[in-house]
Every structure is written in C-alpha cells, then in structure tokens.
C-alpha positions as CSV (number, residue, x, y, z in Angstrom):
1,M,21.5,-8.3,-109.3
2,E,19.5,-5.8,-107.2
3,S,16.5,-8.1,-107.3
4,V,18.5,-11.1,-105.9
5,A,19.8,-8.9,-103.1
6,R,16.3,-7.7,-102.3
7,G,15.0,-11.2,-102.4
8,I,17.6,-12.5,-100.0
9,A,17.1,-9.6,-97.7
10,V,13.3,-9.9,-97.6
11,Y,13.5,-13.6,-97.1
12,F,15.7,-13.2,-94.0
13,V,13.6,-10.3,-92.6
14,L,10.4,-12.4,-92.9
15,L,12.2,-15.5,-91.4
16,I,13.3,-13.4,-88.4
17,V,9.9,-11.8,-87.9
18,L,8.0,-15.0,-88.2
19,R,10.5,-16.8,-85.9
20,L,10.2,-14.0,-83.2
21,S,6.4,-13.8,-83.5
22,G,5.8,-17.3,-82.3
23,R,4.7,-20.7,-83.6
24,R,1.3,-20.8,-85.0
25,T,0.3,-23.2,-87.8
26,V,-2.0,-22.2,-90.6
27,G,-4.7,-24.3,-89.1
28,Q,-4.5,-22.2,-85.9
29,M,-4.7,-18.8,-87.7
30,T,-7.3,-16.3,-86.5
31,P,-8.9,-13.9,-88.9
32,F,-6.5,-11.3,-87.7
33,D,-3.5,-13.5,-88.5
34,F,-4.9,-14.1,-92.0
35,V,-5.4,-10.4,-92.7
36,L,-1.9,-9.7,-91.4
37,L,-0.5,-12.4,-93.7
38,L,-2.3,-10.7,-96.7
39,I,-0.9,-7.3,-95.8
40,I,2.6,-8.8,-95.3
41,A,2.4,-10.5,-98.7
42,E,1.4,-7.2,-100.4
43,T,4.2,-5.3,-98.7
44,T,6.7,-7.9,-99.4
45,Q,5.8,-7.9,-103.1
46,Q,6.4,-4.2,-103.3
47,A,9.7,-4.5,-101.5
48,L,10.8,-7.3,-103.7
49,L,9.9,-6.0,-107.1
50,G,10.6,-2.3,-106.6
51,D,9.8,-0.6,-109.9
52,D,10.5,-3.7,-112.1
53,F,7.3,-5.6,-112.6
54,S,8.6,-7.7,-115.5
55,I,8.2,-11.5,-115.8
56,V,11.9,-11.9,-115.9
57,N,12.3,-10.1,-112.6
58,A,9.5,-12.0,-111.0
59,T,11.0,-15.3,-112.2
60,L,14.4,-14.3,-110.8
61,L,12.9,-13.5,-107.4
62,I,11.0,-16.8,-107.3
63,L,14.2,-18.7,-108.1
64,T,16.1,-16.7,-105.5
65,L,13.6,-17.3,-102.8
66,F,13.4,-21.0,-103.5
67,S,17.2,-21.2,-103.7
68,V,17.6,-19.5,-100.3
69,D,15.1,-21.9,-98.8
70,I,16.9,-24.9,-100.3
71,V,20.3,-23.7,-99.1
72,L,18.9,-23.1,-95.5
73,S,17.4,-26.6,-95.4
74,Y,20.7,-28.0,-96.4
75,F,22.4,-26.1,-93.6
76,K,19.7,-27.2,-91.2
77,Q,20.4,-30.9,-92.1
78,R,24.2,-30.4,-91.6
79,S,24.1,-28.3,-88.4
80,P,21.9,-28.9,-85.4
81,K,22.8,-25.4,-84.2
82,V,21.4,-23.8,-87.5
83,A,18.3,-25.9,-87.2
84,L,17.8,-24.8,-83.6
85,L,18.3,-21.2,-84.6
86,L,15.9,-21.3,-87.5
87,D,13.2,-23.7,-86.2
88,G,13.4,-23.4,-82.4
89,T,12.8,-26.2,-79.9
90,P,9.6,-27.7,-78.5
91,T,8.1,-26.0,-75.5
92,V,6.6,-28.0,-72.7
93,L,3.3,-26.4,-71.7
94,I,2.0,-29.0,-69.3
95,A,4.5,-31.3,-67.5
96,D,3.3,-34.3,-65.5
97,G,-0.2,-32.6,-65.2
98,E,1.2,-29.3,-64.0
99,I,0.5,-26.2,-66.2
100,D,3.5,-24.0,-66.9
101,D,1.8,-20.5,-67.0
102,Q,5.0,-18.8,-68.0
103,A,5.5,-21.1,-71.0
104,L,1.9,-20.5,-72.0
105,R,2.4,-16.7,-71.9
106,R,5.7,-16.9,-73.8
107,A,4.2,-19.1,-76.5
108,R,0.9,-17.2,-76.6
109,V,-1.0,-20.4,-76.3
110,S,-4.2,-20.7,-74.3
111,I,-5.6,-23.6,-72.3
112,D,-8.4,-23.7,-74.9
113,D,-5.8,-24.3,-77.6
114,I,-4.5,-27.2,-75.6
115,L,-7.9,-28.6,-74.9
116,V,-8.8,-28.4,-78.7
117,A,-5.6,-30.4,-79.5
118,A,-6.4,-32.9,-76.7
119,R,-9.9,-33.5,-78.1
120,E,-8.7,-33.8,-81.7
121,Q,-5.8,-36.1,-81.0
122,Q,-6.7,-38.2,-78.0
123,G,-10.5,-37.6,-77.4
124,L,-9.8,-36.0,-74.0
125,A,-12.3,-33.6,-72.6
126,R,-10.7,-32.4,-69.4
127,L,-7.4,-30.8,-68.5
128,E,-6.9,-33.4,-65.7
129,E,-6.6,-36.1,-68.4
130,I,-3.5,-34.5,-69.9
131,K,-0.1,-35.6,-68.6
132,F,2.0,-33.6,-71.1
133,A,1.3,-31.0,-73.7
134,V,4.1,-29.9,-75.9
135,L,4.2,-27.0,-78.4
136,E,6.3,-28.5,-81.2
137,A,8.7,-26.5,-83.2
138,D,6.3,-26.6,-86.2
139,G,3.5,-24.9,-84.2
140,G,1.5,-28.1,-83.5
141,I,0.5,-29.2,-80.0
142,S,1.3,-32.8,-79.0
143,I,-0.8,-34.3,-76.2
144,I,0.3,-37.2,-74.0
145,P,-2.7,-38.5,-72.0
146,R,-2.5,-39.4,-68.4
147,R,-2.8,-43.2,-68.0
148,D,-4.0,-43.9,-64.5
149,T,-3.1,-47.4,-63.3
150,A,-5.6,-48.9,-60.9
C-alpha cells in the first residue's frame, strides 16, 4: 500500500511542478529541458520504488499512475474548474498586432518562438503579419494572420 501512496504523491508533485513551470511542448524542448527531464525521471523512479525493485511493485506503480491519470481526466471532463486548474487557459501573446510583453515574460516565450510558429503554420515571415498569437493550454502557439483589406 505504501507504493500506491508514493505513486499518487509523486504524480501530484510532478503535476504541480510541471503546471507551475510553464507550458512547453516536447517539440519546443531545449537540450537543458531534456536533461532536466532525464534527471527528474531518475529521481522520480527512486522516490516511487524506494527499496522495493520487484516487478510486482513496478507493475503496481504503473497501474497506480495510469489510474490517477484516468481519474483526473474523468474529473476534467465533468468539471470545467478542475480542467482549468489542471490544464490552465490560453494566453494571448499578441492581440490585434500589439505585443503583450508581460504575457511573454510570464509564459517565458520569446518573439522568436512566435515567429517560428508563424512560419510553420501560416508561412508568415514578419511580426507585422501576425494579428493574434495565442499560447494554448497544451503549450502550442496558435497564429492568426493579419488580413489586410484593400
């Protein structure tokens, strides 16, 4: 039973830390982020397993972690407040062509990140061509191009 309690505790600690650290998708990971992820994985493994490295204990922990994830996804479907707490909300980085510097700093997103998303999604090369840029709750950046009417 101790393994189940450890699994649930570690799951929520990681969820809180990842939620507070910001929204960065795997595709946007830097080498530093990747190394940090590997260190966290090793530390988490030690915290989860303790002194019991048996297959039974590992299986129990895997089932516990997946169960917690399934239960939380159920709660997120049923309650918008829980979904908001766990997933967050989109953040507008550029609104009607105006850059929100405070939102960029809070989200730890650079203009270069926005321009990369603009090039990949819309084929836009300049900041002036972007009407809206939104950092989505999943860490992706959505770009809405400026459509000038002549």
